[in-house]
N, C-alpha and C positions, 0 to 999 in steps of 0.2 A: 840886228838880225832879222832877216826877211822870215816870211811866216809860210810853211807848208800846208797850206790850204786846198781841200779838194772834194769833190763831189761824195757822195754816200753811195757806194755800190748797191748795197742791199738794205732797204729798211722797209718802214711799216708805218702809214698813217692812220691814226685814229677816224674809224667811221662812226659818226657823231658824237657821244660823251665818252670821256676816258671812263673805264671801270673801277668804279671806289673813288674813294677820298684822294685828294691831292698830299703827297709825301711832305709838300713843304708849309701845311697848315700846322706839322707838330713839331714842336721844340724841344720835346723830350720824349726817350723811350719808353717812360710809362705812358705818355698820351697815345703812341702807336697801338701799345699793347690794350688799350681801352676801345682804340677805334676798331681793331682788328674784332676783339671779343664781341662786338656788336655789328659786324658786317654780314652783309646778307651776300650769299655766293661767293664766288671767286673775285677778288681784286688784285690791281696792280699794286696797291699797297703790300698783300703779302708776300707778292714776290719781291719785292724790294725790302723786307722785313721778313723772312720767312722764318727767321728764329724764334721769333716774337708773335706768332700766331698760336691759337689755344691749343692746337695738336700739338706742336713742336714743342710748347711749354710744357704740356701734359706728359711729354715722355724725354723731357730733358734736353734736348736735342741742340748742338750747337749751331752757328751759322755754317760751319763746314757740312757738319751732318745734314740740314735742312737744304742745304742748295740743290740737289738732285731734283728734290719734289718740286723747288720753285721754279726751276726750267720746264719742268712738264706743264706746269700751272701755266708759265707765259707761253708756252706753245699754244695751249687750249684759248688762251686770251685772244692770241694773233690770231687763231683761226676764226674767232667768233667776233671781235669787236675791231677789227683793222684789216687793211688791205694792203699788198705787199708794193713797193715800188723800187726799180732800179735806176742806177747811175743818174742821180738826181740832187739838187739842192732843193730847200724849201725857203721861200720868201714869207715871212711871218709879219702878221700886224696883231699887236695885243693893244688892247681898249678897256683901261679899267677904270676904276674910281679914282686912282692915284696918277693917270697920264695915258698918254700911247707912246708905244714903242714899235719900229718897224726895224726887219732885220733879215739875216739868211741862216736858215740852219745848216749845217756843214760839218765836215769832218776838219779838224786842225792836227797837227803835230804838236804835243805839249812841249817837247824839248826843243821848237823852235821858235822864238819870238813871243813867248806868252811870259807876262809879269805877273807873277802872284802877288796880290793884294795885300794878302793878311799872314800872319804867323798861323799854323795849322796845329791840330791835334792830331798827333802820330797813331793813336790808337784808332780813330775814326777814318784815317787813312787806309791802315791795314784791314780794315771793314770794308771798305769801298773798293779795295782793290781785289779781295775776297770775292766780292759778289760779281764784279766784271768779268774775273776768270772763270767763275761757276755758271753766270748766265750766259756768256759768249754775246752779249749784246747790251748797249747803253740805253736805258730807261730815261734818264734826265738827261739834260744838257746844262753844260755850263755857260753862264753869260759872259761874253766878252765884248770890251769896248776899244775899237781902235783909237790910238792916241794921235793920228794923223789921219786925213782924208775922211773923219765922221762925215761931214756934211754932206760930201759927195755920196757917200753910201747910201743915204737916206733920201736923197733926191734921185739916185738911181732906182731904188727900190720902189719908190711911189711912181716914178715914171713906168718902171716894166708892168706895174699892176693896174694902174689907171685905167678904169672902166672894163677891168677882168673880173668874172666870176670866180671867186675862190674854190678851190678843189675840195678844202676842208674847212667847214665851219664847226668851232666847238667851244661853247661858251662866249666867252669874249675874245676868243684867238680865231683867225683866218690863215690858211695856207694856201700858198700858189706854188703848186710844182714845178720847178724848171729842170729840163732834160738836157741831154748834151747839146751844146751849139754854142752862138756868139753869145746870146745872155748869160748862158752859165758862165761862161769863159770872161765876161764882163765883170760878172760878180764876184767871182774869185779873185779876179786882179785887182780888185781894188784894195782888199787887206793882206794880200801875198807880201807886199814890199815895207810894211812896217810893224811895229809891235803892238801886240795886244794886252790890254789891262785886264784882269779877271774882276769882273764888276759881280760875281755870284757863282760859287762852285769851286772855291780855292781845293778844297779835301777832293773834289772830282778830277782836278786838275793832276793833284800830287798822286793820285792813284791811277790815272791813266797810263797805257802802255803807249803804244805808237799811235793810236787813235782816240781822239777826245770830240765827242758830239758836244756841239758849241753851236750857240744862236750869238753871231755878231751883229752888235747892234749898237749905235749913236744917238740912239731916242727916236724922237727929238724931245720927249719929255721924261728922260730918266731922272728920278730923285732919289736922294740918299737919305733914308729915315734912320730913326735912332734905335740902337740896341742898347738896352739898360742891361742892370745886374741884379738878380734877385739873390737873396739869402734864404737859403732853406732849410729848413729843420735845426736853426742854431739855436733857439729858445733866446736869441737877443731881442730886447726890447728897445723903444726908441731912446730910451734915457742910457740904457747899455751904449748905444753907438755914439750919442751924443759923446759921453765921457771917454770911449775909447778914442775917437777922431781928435778931441782937444787934448787929449794926453799925449800926441803926437805932434803937437803944435798947429793943427787945423783951426781955422774960424768956423765956429758952427753957430748959425741962427736958429731959432726956436720961430717959427711962422705957421700960420693957418692955412692947411690944404694947398701948400706950394704946386705950381704946374712944372710939369718938365723944362727944363731949361731951353731956350731957343736958341742959343751962344756956347759955344765951349768956356770953360772957367770956372761952372760951378756945377755940384751935383745935388738933385733934390730927393727927398723921402716923403711919399704920401702923407704920412703919419704926423709930418709936421718941422722937418729939418730942410735946411739950407746950407751946404758944404762949400766953402770956398776954397778952390784947389790952388796950391802953390803957384807962385809966379813961374812962367815956363822957363826953363833954361835951355840953352843948346843942348841936340841939335833942335831946329824949329823947322816947320811948326811942331808943336808939343799935342799930341793925340791924349785927349782925357782917359780914354779906357786904359791906358798903360799905368796911368797914377792911381786910378781908382782902383784897379789889382793890385799894385805893388804896395800902394801906401795904408787906402782906406780899408781893404780887405787884409791882406797879408801881413803888414807891419802893425796897423792898428789892433786889428781882431784875431790875428793868429791864425788865419785862417787860409788853407792853399785853393788860390783862386782856380786850379785845373780840378780839386775834388769835387765831391759830390754837393757840397753845402752851397757851391756858388754856380748860377745857371743863367747863361746869355739868354735875354727876354727881347725878341723885337715888338718894337712898339704897337699898340693893338691888339697883342697877344694875352690873354687872361693871365693872371699871376698863378692862379691855383691856390688849392687850400695851404699848401704845405709852406707856403712861402712866408716868412716873418717879416721882410722888408724887401723895398725894390728902392735900389739906387738907380736914381734915373738921370741919363745924360743926353747931351744935345747931340742933335745929327753933326757927323763929321761933313765940313764945307768939302766939296766935290777940289777947290784949289788946294786944299790941304793933303786931300789924298793923290792929287798928281803931283806936289811937290814932295812928298814923301818917296815917292817913287824914282823922281828925277834925281834925289840923293843916293839912290841905291838902297832904302830902308823898305821894311814891310810893315805895314798897319799890325797894330794889337790883334789878335784874334778874336773874331765875332764882334768887330767894330764898325762894319758899314753893313747897310741894308738895302740893295739897290732895288728901285721897283718902276714901272711893273715890270714882272719877269714871267717868263715862259711856265707854263703849267707843265708839271711832270707827266710823262706819258703822251704827249701828242705825237710825239714822232720816237720811233725806237730803231735804232742803229744796230744792223749787225758789225763786229768786230773783227779786226785781222786776230787771226789765232797765233 
């Protein structure tokens, strides 16, 4: 199916730094609450989580109740920290410690040609949909990867901006705004003809209406990092875990300070365990995250993988004081991700962590009512 990609009719680009912390820094609502409690002044994070601000929590406001004030806050932030742009796409270059990515910010139709990469949590989708409807604007972009023609996109983007000063510089991000004309048409045409894989933002894609703000990128240095599973407030010790896992037939080794695995097939626990996962069966490739949730967590420990005692934790993110054990998994190879989608399957929830990815709030797009 071809993709309906188009320019952003009305948008805003940041003038300097995005106001407040990056929403993608936080893995859990409790972390957002803590950040908002210590924030100085109005922030985009408060717009994205309006029911978690100190004022909203003191009044017991739901997300729906808090959205009108969030929209007014967003209006003020746009007036102070952004400038409005019309009928444009934005070429973006991200230079991070984990690599470089170049691509194009634009609007796409999520019902045409987008392949969701992972299973999703319906509760999060409902919350994201309410936010989009209440704000009327998208404050964060999904990251999409073309399954064909990616090298051509990277080459065209780099050629178009070569020797040109960026219109926006914010942190490690640079934006070049491209208005109506041949260059804009050429950029959009590159990924109108083929499917796009969701690298980041599966819940944003599922929650979007006719307009999805997206960064379409093929790298050149896209990397898939690991996403681990943390056991939270379970009271389980290393000995309890080893006994339960051996009880369902798993091979468990006691080792000293094991590193996170670099290849699929094993799970390590920093307190001193290495678990051999069962041999994979059809359909292949087998994605370790599904086995960990179904066998190690649900079957062996009797814990609901979707419940409050299990947390998805990207590599490098602090575990927090309430974590009893961290189940470290290997990054999923890109070839396995692509193979799963060729078969029409979806990855387990929160199993891939693509980087570098765009900072939330660099570009805000008005949505079609």
